[in-house]
C-alpha positions in Angstrom: -103.4 98.2 -23.4 -100.6 95.5 -23.0 -101.8 94.9 -19.2 -105.3 94.2 -20.5 -104.0 91.8 -23.1 -101.9 90.0 -20.2 -104.8 90.0 -18.1 -107.1 88.6 -20.8 -104.6 85.9 -21.5 -104.4 85.1 -17.8 -108.1 84.9 -17.7 -108.4 82.5 -20.7 -105.8 80.2 -19.3 -107.7 80.0 -16.0 -110.9 79.1 -17.7 -109.0 76.5 -19.9 -107.8 74.9 -16.8 -111.3 75.0 -15.4 -113.2 73.8 -18.2 -112.8 70.1 -17.6 -114.3 70.7 -14.1 -117.1 73.1 -15.8 -117.8 70.6 -18.4 -118.1 67.8 -15.6 -120.2 69.7 -13.3 -122.7 70.7 -16.2 -123.1 67.0 -17.6 -122.7 65.1 -14.5 -124.3 67.3 -11.7 -126.4 70.1 -13.1 -128.0 68.2 -15.9 -128.8 64.9 -13.6 -130.3 67.3 -11.1 -132.7 69.1 -13.3 -133.5 65.8 -15.4 -134.3 64.1 -12.0 -136.6 67.3 -11.1 -138.4 66.9 -14.1 -138.7 63.2 -13.9 -140.2 63.4 -10.4 -143.3 65.4 -11.9 -143.5 62.5 -14.6 -144.6 59.1 -15.4 -141.6 57.2 -17.1 -142.3 53.9 -19.1 -139.9 52.0 -21.0 -140.6 50.9 -24.4 -139.1 49.2 -27.3 -138.2 53.0 -28.9 -136.8 54.3 -25.4 -138.3 56.1 -22.5 -141.8 57.3 -22.7 -142.1 60.5 -20.5 -145.7 61.7 -19.6 -146.1 65.0 -17.3 -148.4 64.1 -14.2 -147.8 66.9 -12.1 -148.0 66.0 -8.4 -149.4 62.7 -9.0 -145.9 60.8 -7.9 -145.7 62.9 -4.7 -149.5 62.4 -3.9 -148.8 58.5 -4.3 -145.7 58.7 -2.4 -147.0 60.1 0.7 -150.7 59.0 0.8 -150.8 55.6 -1.3 -147.6 54.1 -0.8 -147.5 52.3 2.4 -143.7 51.9 2.7 -142.3 55.4 1.9 -143.1 57.3 4.9 -142.3 54.6 7.5 -139.0 54.4 5.6 -138.3 58.1 6.2 -139.1 57.7 9.9 -136.7 54.6 9.9 -134.0 56.9 8.3 -134.4 59.5 11.0 -134.4 57.1 13.9 -131.1 55.6 12.2 -129.2 58.5 11.2 -129.7 60.9 14.4 -128.2 58.8 17.1 -125.7 57.3 14.6 -124.4 60.4 13.9 -124.2 61.7 17.3 -122.4 58.2 18.3 -120.1 58.2 15.5 -118.8 61.9 16.3 -118.5 61.3 19.9 -116.5 58.0 19.3 -114.5 59.6 16.7 -113.4 62.6 18.8 -112.8 60.3 21.7 -110.3 58.1 19.4 -108.6 61.2 17.9 -108.2 62.7 21.5 -106.4 59.5 22.7 -104.5 59.0 19.8 -103.1 62.6 20.2 -101.8 61.8 23.7 -99.8 58.5 22.3 -96.4 59.4 22.0 -95.1 55.9 20.6 -96.7 54.2 17.7 -99.3 57.2 16.9 -98.9 56.5 13.3 -99.7 52.8 13.5 -102.9 53.3 15.4 -103.9 55.8 13.0 -103.5 53.5 10.2 -105.3 50.8 12.1 -108.2 52.9 12.7 -108.4 54.3 9.2 -108.0 50.7 7.5 -111.8 49.9 7.4 -112.2 52.9 5.2 -109.7 51.7 2.6 -110.5 48.0 3.0 -114.1 47.7 3.5 -116.2 48.7 0.4 -120.0 48.8 0.8 -120.7 45.3 -0.9 -118.0 43.8 1.4 -119.6 45.4 4.3 -123.2 44.3 3.2 -122.0 40.9 2.6 -120.3 40.6 6.2 -123.4 42.0 7.9 -125.9 39.8 6.0 -123.9 36.6 6.1 -125.7 33.7 7.4 -123.1 31.0 7.5 -122.3 28.4 10.3 -120.1 30.8 11.8 -122.6 33.5 12.6 -125.3 30.5 13.6 -122.5 29.3 16.2 -121.8 33.0 17.3 -125.1 34.5 18.2 -125.1 37.9 19.1 -125.3 39.1 22.7 -129.0 39.8 24.1 -128.7 43.6 24.6 -132.1 43.5 26.8 -130.1 41.4 29.4 -127.6 43.9 30.1 -128.0 46.0 33.5 -127.5 49.1 32.0 -130.1 48.5 29.5 -132.6 47.6 32.1 -132.1 51.1 33.9 -132.2 52.8 30.5 -135.6 51.0 29.9 -137.1 51.8 33.2 -136.3 55.4 32.6 -137.3 55.8 29.0 -138.4 53.0 26.5 -137.6 55.2 23.2 -134.1 55.9 24.8 -133.6 52.2 25.3 -134.5 51.6 21.9 -132.0 53.9 20.6 -129.3 52.2 22.9 -130.4 48.7 21.6 -129.9 50.0 17.9 -126.4 51.5 18.6 -125.3 48.5 20.4 -126.5 46.1 17.5 -124.8 48.4 15.0 -121.4 48.8 16.6 -119.7 47.5 13.9 -121.1 49.9 11.3 -120.6 52.7 13.6 -116.7 51.8 14.1 -116.6 51.6 10.1 -117.8 55.0 9.7 -115.3 56.6 12.2 -112.2 56.5 9.9 -112.8 59.7 8.0 -113.9 61.8 11.3 -111.2 60.6 13.2 -108.5 61.9 10.6 -110.6 65.3 10.5 -110.6 65.5 14.4 -106.7 64.8 14.6 -105.8 67.3 12.1 -108.1 70.0 14.0 -106.6 69.0 17.3 -103.2 69.5 15.9 -104.2 73.1 14.8 -105.0 74.4 18.1 -102.6 76.8 19.5 -100.4 74.8 22.3 -100.2 78.2 24.2 -103.7 78.4 25.0 -103.2 74.8 27.0 -100.3 76.5 28.4 -102.1 79.7 29.6 -104.9 77.6 30.7 -102.7 75.5 33.0 -100.7 78.2 34.4 -104.3 79.8 35.5 -104.9 76.3 37.5 -107.3 75.0 34.9 -107.8 71.2 34.9 -108.0 68.7 32.2 -112.0 68.8 32.2 -111.9 72.6 32.0 -109.4 72.7 29.3 -111.5 70.1 27.4 -114.9 72.0 27.6 -113.5 75.6 27.4 -110.6 75.3 24.7 -110.9 72.1 22.8 -114.3 71.5 22.2 -115.1 75.1 21.0 -112.3 75.0 18.7 -113.4 71.6 17.1 -117.0 72.8 16.2 -116.1 73.8 12.6 -114.4 70.5 11.8 -117.4 68.5 13.7 -119.6 70.3 11.1 -117.5 68.8 8.2 -117.6 65.5 9.8 -121.3 65.5 10.6 -122.0 66.3 6.8 -119.7 63.4 5.7 -121.3 61.0 8.2 -125.1 62.1 7.5 -124.4 61.7 3.9 -122.6 58.3 4.2 -125.4 56.8 6.2 -127.9 58.2 4.0 -126.3 56.3 0.8 -125.6 53.1 2.8 -127.4 50.0 2.7 -128.7 50.8 6.1 -131.1 53.1 4.9 -134.5 51.7 3.8 -135.2 54.7 1.5 -132.2 54.2 -0.3 -133.1 50.7 -0.8 -136.5 51.7 -2.1 -135.1 54.1 -4.7 -132.8 51.4 -6.1 -135.8 49.3 -6.3 -137.8 51.6 -8.0 -135.2 52.6 -10.5 -135.1 49.0 -11.8 -139.0 49.1 -12.1 -139.4 49.8 -15.9 -143.1 50.1 -16.0 -143.0 53.7 -14.7 -140.8 53.1 -11.5 -138.2 55.7 -12.7 -140.4 58.7 -12.0 -141.3 57.3 -8.2 -137.5 56.9 -8.1 -136.9 60.4 -8.9 -139.7 61.5 -6.5 -138.3 59.4 -3.7 -134.7 60.7 -4.4 -135.9 64.4 -4.2 -137.8 63.9 -1.0 -135.0 62.1 0.6 -132.4 64.5 -0.4 -134.7 67.2 1.2 -134.9 65.4 4.3 -131.0 64.8 4.2 -130.3 68.3 3.9 -132.9 69.2 6.7 -130.9 67.0 8.9 -127.8 68.6 7.9 -129.2 72.0 8.5 -130.2 70.5 12.0 -126.6 69.5 12.5 -125.3 73.0 11.5 -127.8 74.7 14.0 -126.3 72.4 16.7 -122.7 72.8 15.9 -122.7 76.3 14.9 -120.3 78.8 16.3 -122.0 81.4 18.7 -121.6 84.9 17.6 -118.5 86.3 18.9 -116.5 82.9 18.6 -118.5 81.5 22.0 -117.2 81.6 25.3 -113.7 80.5 26.0 -111.6 79.8 29.1 -110.0 83.2 28.8 -113.5 84.5 29.4 
């Protein structure tokens, strides 16, 4: 009996500590989640007495996909932006983390330098810099990517691939801005790899390229999944997403725009989750842990 009372008291203490999080989840996550779902099937109008909500069924979704001339193209623009940028951000982050791991002196300083943009550059600050039209930006015109020799080679091979290359080149500052957190994740993952695996591979006469592909990269797949999720979500809520801009614009429209904003948000969320699912499929660990150098 005493053990039951003790266990019950421990459970009550646990629930008491969890209560703030549970209340916060119910108030700021679950309720907005369900409310937004309901609003996506409704027409919402602002009146003197408050918001007037009228159930309209699938009308908002019908308007979004068949009548709105901006929403569907914006979804396509988001995909064309997030897919190549996420890949480039992960690759650049891994390369920087891999090189930082090999630096013996000043490693902490370089880590701080690469992480500073995440701390200093808030979203509004970055938007102001990218959209600035001062005399300085007028004097310093961006380089014409189409004149680069490598661009001409890619363009002759594949025009869509050349378009992706141009977008990545023009958004290089944004790409570097999003590498801060993935770099930290990759550095921590690299430090957790058992050094004895590298030693055994070198004893077996494996070169650095074989070690990279057979040991390092397979060990980083779980962390790459986390970094991919973070990057996709961050790109999705950044000012570079046209869909996110449409949602903000519709939210500010008091004559029925809130229902459309909820519809846009739900479709957009499902699309983002689909992209995250694609990243999981690509970066998933094969059954049995995948092939390693020992195999």
